N, CA, C and O atoms as CSV, one atom per row, in Angstrom:
chain,resi,resn,atom,element,x,y,z
A,1,MET,N,N,227.896,49.162,44.080
A,1,MET,CA,C,226.474,49.485,44.160
A,1,MET,C,C,225.704,48.629,43.145
A,1,MET,O,O,226.186,48.365,42.044
A,2,THR,N,N,224.517,48.210,43.536
A,2,THR,CA,C,223.656,47.489,42.607
A,2,THR,C,C,222.479,48.381,42.246
A,2,THR,O,O,222.227,49.389,42.905
A,3,ASN,N,N,221.773,48.010,41.211
A,3,ASN,CA,C,220.633,48.810,40.749
A,3,ASN,C,C,219.348,48.483,41.481
A,3,ASN,O,O,218.295,49.010,41.119
A,4,ASN,N,N,219.392,47.634,42.498
A,4,ASN,CA,C,218.183,47.214,43.203
A,4,ASN,C,C,217.849,48.100,44.394
A,4,ASN,O,O,217.281,47.621,45.375
A,5,VAL,N,N,218.184,49.356,44.327
A,5,VAL,CA,C,217.930,50.283,45.423
A,5,VAL,C,C,216.436,50.606,45.478
A,5,VAL,O,O,215.797,50.809,44.446
A,6,THR,N,N,215.888,50.649,46.695
A,6,THR,CA,C,214.474,50.990,46.864
A,6,THR,C,C,214.298,52.506,46.772
A,6,THR,O,O,215.275,53.253,46.825
A,7,ILE,N,N,213.072,52.948,46.635
A,7,ILE,CA,C,212.797,54.383,46.547
A,7,ILE,C,C,213.226,55.102,47.831
A,7,ILE,O,O,213.759,56.209,47.765
A,8,SER,N,N,213.002,54.495,48.981
A,8,SER,CA,C,213.412,55.102,50.252
A,8,SER,C,C,214.928,55.227,50.335
A,8,SER,O,O,215.455,56.264,50.738
A,9,GLU,N,N,215.617,54.167,49.953
A,9,GLU,CA,C,217.085,54.199,49.952
A,9,GLU,C,C,217.595,55.246,48.968
A,9,GLU,O,O,218.528,55.989,49.270
A,10,PHE,N,N,216.981,55.300,47.792
A,10,PHE,CA,C,217.411,56.252,46.764
A,10,PHE,C,C,217.300,57.688,47.269
A,10,PHE,O,O,218.236,58.473,47.117
A,11,ASN,N,N,216.174,58.030,47.862
A,11,ASN,CA,C,215.949,59.406,48.309
A,11,ASN,C,C,216.874,59.827,49.446
A,11,ASN,O,O,216.996,61.021,49.720
A,12,GLU,N,N,217.524,58.887,50.108
A,12,GLU,CA,C,218.466,59.218,51.180
A,12,GLU,C,C,219.901,59.358,50.685
A,12,GLU,O,O,220.778,59.744,51.458
A,13,LEU,N,N,220.158,59.057,49.428
A,13,LEU,CA,C,221.505,59.143,48.874
A,13,LEU,C,C,221.914,60.591,48.614
A,13,LEU,O,O,221.068,61.484,48.578
A,14,THR,N,N,223.204,60.816,48.436
A,14,THR,CA,C,223.694,62.131,48.036
A,14,THR,C,C,223.345,62.355,46.573
A,14,THR,O,O,222.979,61.412,45.872
A,15,VAL,N,N,223.453,63.575,46.113
A,15,VAL,CA,C,223.175,63.884,44.701
A,15,VAL,C,C,224.111,63.087,43.798
A,15,VAL,O,O,223.669,62.558,42.778
A,16,ASP,N,N,225.383,62.990,44.145
A,16,ASP,CA,C,226.331,62.228,43.330
A,16,ASP,C,C,225.973,60.751,43.261
A,16,ASP,O,O,226.079,60.138,42.199
A,17,GLU,N,N,225.550,60.173,44.381
A,17,GLU,CA,C,225.146,58.764,44.393
A,17,GLU,C,C,223.885,58.557,43.558
A,17,GLU,O,O,223.775,57.570,42.831
A,18,LYS,N,N,222.936,59.484,43.661
A,18,LYS,CA,C,221.720,59.389,42.847
A,18,LYS,C,C,222.060,59.453,41.364
A,18,LYS,O,O,221.514,58.698,40.561
A,19,ALA,N,N,222.965,60.360,41.007
A,19,ALA,CA,C,223.379,60.483,39.605
A,19,ALA,C,C,224.005,59.182,39.107
A,19,ALA,O,O,223.803,58.799,37.955
A,20,TRP,N,N,224.758,58.505,39.965
A,20,TRP,CA,C,225.366,57.232,39.571
A,20,TRP,C,C,224.288,56.245,39.140
A,20,TRP,O,O,224.436,55.573,38.120
A,21,TYR,N,N,223.207,56.153,39.908
A,21,TYR,CA,C,222.113,55.238,39.566
A,21,TYR,C,C,221.440,55.643,38.258
A,21,TYR,O,O,221.047,54.783,37.471
A,22,LEU,N,N,221.306,56.937,38.025
A,22,LEU,CA,C,220.705,57.387,36.761
A,22,LEU,C,C,221.539,56.946,35.575
A,22,LEU,O,O,221.002,56.457,34.581
A,23,TRP,N,N,222.846,57.116,35.674
A,23,TRP,CA,C,223.725,56.807,34.540
A,23,TRP,C,C,223.984,55.311,34.402
A,23,TRP,O,O,224.415,54.867,33.338
A,24,HIS,N,N,223.734,54.522,35.447
A,24,HIS,CA,C,224.040,53.091,35.431
A,24,HIS,C,C,222.799,52.223,35.623
A,24,HIS,O,O,222.822,51.282,36.417
A,25,GLY,N,N,221.741,52.522,34.922
A,25,GLY,CA,C,220.609,51.611,34.980
A,25,GLY,C,C,219.244,52.229,34.821
A,25,GLY,O,O,218.292,51.530,34.474
A,26,ALA,N,N,219.115,53.521,35.064
A,26,ALA,CA,C,217.801,54.150,34.898
A,26,ALA,C,C,217.507,54.354,33.410
A,26,ALA,O,O,218.421,54.500,32.599
A,27,THR,N,N,216.248,54.361,33.074
A,27,THR,CA,C,215.805,54.582,31.702
A,27,THR,C,C,215.319,56.017,31.568
A,27,THR,O,O,214.427,56.447,32.300
A,28,PHE,N,N,215.909,56.763,30.626
A,28,PHE,CA,C,215.473,58.132,30.362
A,28,PHE,C,C,214.120,58.091,29.665
A,28,PHE,O,O,213.931,57.325,28.720
A,29,LEU,N,N,213.169,58.919,30.130
A,29,LEU,CA,C,211.827,58.934,29.554
A,29,LEU,C,C,211.482,60.235,28.844
A,29,LEU,O,O,210.935,60.214,27.742
A,30,HIS,N,N,211.799,61.370,29.468
A,30,HIS,CA,C,211.341,62.643,28.892
A,30,HIS,C,C,212.085,63.802,29.535
A,30,HIS,O,O,212.651,63.667,30.620
A,31,VAL,N,N,212.079,64.943,28.853
A,31,VAL,CA,C,212.650,66.172,29.407
A,31,VAL,C,C,211.775,67.337,28.986
A,31,VAL,O,O,211.223,67.341,27.885
A,32,TYR,N,N,211.648,68.327,29.862
A,32,TYR,CA,C,210.989,69.577,29.492
A,32,TYR,C,C,211.726,70.716,30.169
A,32,TYR,O,O,212.449,70.513,31.144
A,33,GLN,N,N,211.535,71.917,29.643
A,33,GLN,CA,C,212.188,73.088,30.209
A,33,GLN,C,C,211.173,73.927,30.963
A,33,GLN,O,O,210.074,74.184,30.473
A,34,LYS,N,N,211.555,74.351,32.163
A,34,LYS,CA,C,210.706,75.199,32.994
A,34,LYS,C,C,211.575,76.333,33.505
A,34,LYS,O,O,212.462,76.126,34.333
A,35,SER,N,N,211.315,77.535,33.005
A,35,SER,CA,C,212.096,78.706,33.366
A,35,SER,C,C,213.573,78.436,33.074
A,35,SER,O,O,213.937,78.219,31.918
A,36,LYS,N,N,214.417,78.446,34.082
A,36,LYS,CA,C,215.854,78.245,33.867
A,36,LYS,C,C,216.299,76.830,34.205
A,36,LYS,O,O,217.480,76.585,34.454
A,37,HIS,N,N,215.356,75.905,34.213
A,37,HIS,CA,C,215.664,74.512,34.536
A,37,HIS,C,C,215.297,73.583,33.386
A,37,HIS,O,O,214.325,73.807,32.664
A,38,ARG,N,N,216.087,72.553,33.240
A,38,ARG,CA,C,215.747,71.433,32.370
A,38,ARG,C,C,215.409,70.288,33.322
A,38,ARG,O,O,216.233,69.872,34.136
A,39,VAL,N,N,214.182,69.790,33.203
A,39,VAL,CA,C,213.696,68.760,34.124
A,39,VAL,C,C,213.633,67.437,33.359
A,39,VAL,O,O,212.887,67.294,32.390
A,40,ASN,N,N,214.434,66.475,33.819
A,40,ASN,CA,C,214.538,65.169,33.176
A,40,ASN,C,C,213.780,64.129,33.980
A,40,ASN,O,O,213.788,64.160,35.211
A,41,LEU,N,N,213.127,63.212,33.288
A,41,LEU,CA,C,212.389,62.134,33.934
A,41,LEU,C,C,213.028,60.800,33.562
A,41,LEU,O,O,213.290,60.517,32.393
A,42,PHE,N,N,213.269,59.994,34.589
A,42,PHE,CA,C,213.845,58.660,34.426
A,42,PHE,C,C,212.956,57.646,35.129
A,42,PHE,O,O,212.103,58.004,35.941
A,43,TYR,N,N,213.170,56.369,34.802
A,43,TYR,CA,C,212.472,55.275,35.471
A,43,TYR,C,C,213.510,54.261,35.928
A,43,TYR,O,O,214.391,53.874,35.161
A,44,LEU,N,N,213.400,53.832,37.185
A,44,LEU,CA,C,214.313,52.834,37.735
A,44,LEU,C,C,213.519,51.943,38.681
A,44,LEU,O,O,212.788,52.430,39.543
A,45,ASN,N,N,213.669,50.630,38.510
A,45,ASN,CA,C,212.932,49.660,39.330
A,45,ASN,C,C,211.437,49.937,39.219
A,45,ASN,O,O,210.875,49.751,38.139
A,46,ASP,N,N,210.782,50.364,40.261
A,46,ASP,CA,C,209.333,50.593,40.173
A,46,ASP,C,C,208.958,52.036,40.523
A,46,ASP,O,O,207.866,52.285,41.032
A,47,TYR,N,N,209.855,52.982,40.253
A,47,TYR,CA,C,209.576,54.380,40.568
A,47,TYR,C,C,210.195,55.314,39.526
A,47,TYR,O,O,211.043,54.912,38.730
A,48,TYR,N,N,209.752,56.552,39.555
A,48,TYR,CA,C,210.246,57.587,38.654
A,48,TYR,C,C,211.263,58.454,39.376
A,48,TYR,O,O,211.233,58.578,40.600
A,49,ILE,N,N,212.157,59.049,38.613
A,49,ILE,CA,C,213.172,59.935,39.169
A,49,ILE,C,C,213.176,61.222,38.361
A,49,ILE,O,O,213.222,61.208,37.131
A,50,GLU,N,N,213.127,62.325,39.077
A,50,GLU,CA,C,213.118,63.656,38.472
A,50,GLU,C,C,214.461,64.331,38.771
A,50,GLU,O,O,214.868,64.427,39.929
A,51,LEU,N,N,215.142,64.796,37.725
A,51,LEU,CA,C,216.410,65.496,37.879
A,51,LEU,C,C,216.228,66.930,37.422
A,51,LEU,O,O,215.855,67.180,36.275
A,52,TRP,N,N,216.491,67.877,38.322
A,52,TRP,CA,C,216.382,69.310,38.010
A,52,TRP,C,C,217.774,69.852,37.750
A,52,TRP,O,O,218.632,69.856,38.632
A,53,TYR,N,N,217.984,70.311,36.521
A,53,TYR,CA,C,219.275,70.857,36.094
A,53,TYR,C,C,219.110,72.351,35.825
A,53,TYR,O,O,218.273,72.749,35.015
A,54,HIS,N,N,219.915,73.184,36.509
A,54,HIS,CA,C,219.866,74.637,36.311
A,54,HIS,C,C,220.747,74.990,35.124
A,54,HIS,O,O,221.961,74.788,35.155
A,55,ILE,N,N,220.125,75.518,34.082
A,55,ILE,CA,C,220.827,75.776,32.820
A,55,ILE,C,C,221.905,76.847,32.978
A,55,ILE,O,O,223.044,76.636,32.562
A,56,ASP,N,N,221.567,77.986,33.567
A,56,ASP,CA,C,222.534,79.086,33.691
A,56,ASP,C,C,223.707,78.728,34.598
A,56,ASP,O,O,224.849,79.083,34.307
A,57,ASP,N,N,223.432,78.033,35.683
A,57,ASP,CA,C,224.492,77.659,36.631
A,57,ASP,C,C,225.225,76.386,36.226
A,57,ASP,O,O,226.247,76.039,36.818
A,58,ASN,N,N,224.699,75.685,35.209
A,58,ASN,CA,C,225.311,74.459,34.699
A,58,ASN,C,C,225.534,73.432,35.816
A,58,ASN,O,O,226.627,72.888,35.975
A,59,LYS,N,N,224.458,73.181,36.589
A,59,LYS,CA,C,224.588,72.201,37.668
A,59,LYS,C,C,223.254,71.549,37.983
A,59,LYS,O,O,222.185,72.112,37.747
A,60,VAL,N,N,223.352,70.350,38.522
A,60,VAL,CA,C,222.176,69.624,38.993
A,60,VAL,C,C,221.797,70.204,40.353
A,60,VAL,O,O,222.618,70.269,41.267
A,61,GLU,N,N,220.547,70.620,40.466
A,61,GLU,CA,C,220.087,71.203,41.728
A,61,GLU,C,C,219.370,70.201,42.625
A,61,GLU,O,O,219.462,70.274,43.850
A,62,ASN,N,N,218.655,69.262,42.002
A,62,ASN,CA,C,217.895,68.322,42.820
A,62,ASN,C,C,217.614,67.058,42.022
A,62,ASN,O,O,217.406,67.101,40.810
A,63,ILE,N,N,217.611,65.928,42.731
A,63,ILE,CA,C,217.207,64.647,42.157
A,63,ILE,C,C,216.307,63.992,43.195
A,63,ILE,O,O,216.706,63.820,44.347
A,64,ARG,N,N,215.091,63.625,42.790
A,64,ARG,CA,C,214.194,62.965,43.744
A,64,ARG,C,C,213.428,61.853,43.047
A,64,ARG,O,O,213.134,61.920,41.853
A,65,ALA,N,N,213.119,60.844,43.820
A,65,ALA,CA,C,212.351,59.705,43.317
A,65,ALA,C,C,210.928,59.790,43.848
A,65,ALA,O,O,210.689,60.269,44.956
A,66,PHE,N,N,209.984,59.315,43.032
A,66,PHE,CA,C,208.580,59.337,43.440
A,66,PHE,C,C,207.802,58.255,42.708
A,66,PHE,O,O,208.257,57.714,41.700
A,67,LYS,N,N,206.625,57.950,43.232
A,67,LYS,CA,C,205.719,56.992,42.594
A,67,LYS,C,C,204.395,57.637,42.233
A,67,LYS,O,O,203.623,57.076,41.457
A,68,SER,N,N,204.128,58.790,42.779
A,68,SER,CA,C,202.843,59.454,42.607
A,68,SER,C,C,202.616,59.888,41.162
A,68,SER,O,O,203.470,60.536,40.558
A,69,ILE,N,N,201.476,59.530,40.625
A,69,ILE,CA,C,201.116,59.909,39.265
A,69,ILE,C,C,200.984,61.428,39.142
A,69,ILE,O,O,201.259,61.982,38.078
A,70,GLU,N,N,200.573,62.100,40.199
A,70,GLU,CA,C,200.393,63.556,40.123
A,70,GLU,C,C,201.716,64.271,39.818
A,70,GLU,O,O,201.700,65.338,39.203
A,71,PHE,N,N,202.855,63.712,40.230
A,71,PHE,CA,C,204.143,64.328,39.925
A,71,PHE,C,C,204.535,64.138,38.459
A,71,PHE,O,O,205.461,64.792,37.979
A,72,LEU,N,N,203.844,63.256,37.750
A,72,LEU,CA,C,204.091,63.068,36.312
A,72,LEU,C,C,203.389,64.126,35.470
A,72,LEU,O,O,203.725,64.307,34.300
A,73,GLU,N,N,202.431,64.816,36.045
A,73,GLU,CA,C,201.608,65.783,35.313
A,73,GLU,C,C,202.417,66.786,34.477
A,73,GLU,O,O,202.098,66.971,33.303
A,74,PRO,N,N,203.446,67.438,35.027
A,74,PRO,CA,C,204.204,68.402,34.203
A,74,PRO,C,C,204.839,67.759,32.967
A,74,PRO,O,O,204.962,68.404,31.926
A,75,PHE,N,N,205.237,66.510,33.080
A,75,PHE,CA,C,205.834,65.816,31.942
A,75,PHE,C,C,204.772,65.488,30.902
A,75,PHE,O,O,205.003,65.642,29.702
A,76,LEU,N,N,203.617,65.039,31.356
A,76,LEU,CA,C,202.544,64.670,30.438
A,76,LEU,C,C,202.021,65.872,29.665
A,76,LEU,O,O,201.612,65.737,28.511
A,77,GLN,N,N,202.030,67.038,30.284
A,77,GLN,CA,C,201.582,68.255,29.611
A,77,GLN,C,C,202.530,68.674,28.501
A,77,GLN,O,O,202.141,69.439,27.618
A,78,ASN,N,N,203.755,68.195,28.527
A,78,ASN,CA,C,204.776,68.600,27.558
A,78,ASN,C,C,205.064,67.555,26.495
A,78,ASN,O,O,206.006,67.712,25.718
A,79,ILE,N,N,204.280,66.502,26.444
A,79,ILE,CA,C,204.478,65.467,25.427
A,79,ILE,C,C,203.586,65.780,24.236
A,79,ILE,O,O,202.371,65.916,24.381
A,80,ASP,N,N,204.180,65.892,23.076
A,80,ASP,CA,C,203.452,66.192,21.844
A,80,ASP,C,C,203.082,64.868,21.160
A,80,ASP,O,O,203.954,64.114,20.729
A,81,ILE,N,N,201.777,64.605,21.073
A,81,ILE,CA,C,201.326,63.347,20.455
A,81,ILE,C,C,200.638,63.590,19.121
A,81,ILE,O,O,199.942,62.708,18.618
A,82,ASP,N,N,200.820,64.770,18.539
A,82,ASP,CA,C,200.190,65.077,17.255
A,82,ASP,C,C,200.524,64.060,16.175
A,82,ASP,O,O,199.659,63.691,15.380
A,83,CYS,N,N,201.785,63.600,16.141
A,83,CYS,CA,C,202.171,62.654,15.100
A,83,CYS,C,C,201.430,61.321,15.261
A,83,CYS,O,O,201.252,60.606,14.275
A,84,VAL,N,N,201.008,60.981,16.439
A,84,VAL,CA,C,200.260,59.752,16.675
A,84,VAL,C,C,198.811,59.917,16.251
A,84,VAL,O,O,198.177,58.961,15.804
A,85,LEU,N,N,198.290,61.115,16.387
A,85,LEU,CA,C,196.891,61.369,16.078
A,85,LEU,C,C,196.619,61.463,14.577
A,85,LEU,O,O,195.494,61.222,14.140
A,86,ASN,N,N,197.613,61.802,13.802
A,86,ASN,CA,C,197.417,61.983,12.340
A,86,ASN,C,C,197.564,60.695,11.582
A,86,ASN,O,O,197.430,60.680,10.358
């Protein structure tokens, strides 16, 4: 597998195949916790990837790629920039 997968190709992969791309080329950007999930944000090629990990069940529930800025909103709300402002 190469890291040049398109967003359409990525979204059609199995969860295990998507995880392979995350661990072999994606850049980790941010994580936040929502209820019983840890939601991780990655960047690969020209799109973002969201990984939903269920904490209690200790498993990845969903991985999806997107380009829409509106899907970044939950991550942006959880970034603390106080140290930059002071």
